[in-house]
C-alpha positions, -999 to +999 in steps of 0.1 A: -243-775-708-213-787-688-216-812-660-212-802-624-183-824-618-161-806-643-172-772-627-162-783-592-129-800-603-120-768-622-129-745-591-108-768-567-077-756-586-063-727-568-039-714-594-056-703-628-047-683-659-071-660-675-069-653-713-090-623-724-082-594-699-074-562-715-049-535-710-080-510-706-094-529-680-131-528-694-134-562-707-153-589-690-120-608-689-108-581-664-139-587-642-132-624-642-095-617-632-103-594-604-132-614-590-111-646-589-082-628-573-108-614-547-120-649-540-084-662-530-072-678-563-038-672-577-044-657-609-022-651-640-032-628-667-021-638-702-020-613-730+004-614-761+013-577-758+007-563-724+034-563-697+008-557-670-029-562-664-045-545-635-012-534-622+001-569-619+026-586-642+012-603-672+026-632-695+025-633-733+020-671-736+006-698-712+038-717-716+057-688-699+037-685-667+059-685-636+043-716-620+021-744-633-017-736-632-046-761-628-067-744-654-073-716-678-104-693-681-107-682-717-126-650-724-118-642-759-140-641-792-146-678-805-124-673-833-094-672-809-104-699-786-090-729-803-057-711-806-058-707-767-069-742-760-039-755-782-017-733-762-031-746-731-025-783-743+011-774-751+017-760-717+002-790-700-028-773-688-056-799-686-087-780-676-104-753-697-133-729-688-147-712-720-166-684-706-199-679-720-197-664-756-160-678-758-168-713-770-162-727-804-171-761-816-134-766-829-120-758-796-145-780-777-136-810-801-098-803-796-101-804-757-122-835-759-099-853-785-069-845-761-083-856-728-088-819-716-117-812-693-138-784-706-166-762-692-184-742-716-216-721-718-213-712-680-202-682-663-175-688-637-186-660-615-219-680-609-200-708-595-168-695-579-176-689-542-185-664-527-207-659-556-220-625-544-243-609-569-241-639-591-257-661-565-290-646-579-281-654-614-274-691-602-307-692-583-324-680-614-309-706-636-318-733-610-353-722-611-353-724-650-337-758-649-305-745-666-279-755-639-255-783-647-259-815-630 
């Protein structure tokens, strides 16, 4: 479980990258991308092969983004997450959100060893306001004692 301070600091960043949206638009990474845009974030999709995601330009690498971002949301299989956090480190990105299911022990260790703030095992849509439907999920987790402190 991540701590609330790391979550709040990540969400204060207004420019974010999302790694894990697909060209087909049906992956959860696409949902994260769309929802963050709708919440007023400047969001940059990163995909090694797609020129566009959701009709907007896409970048093949975190180092090639058109402006600095304060954090990266990682929505890829765990086997690819360490590669993404290493790329984030090389690009100077200090905050990483490993969406539920994307975390890997190696990636977490890399972040911690390199002074990167990491949020893991949490759904960004539960915390990025307005939470909408995900507000219920957050309420339920609070009831069960699963919310970060």
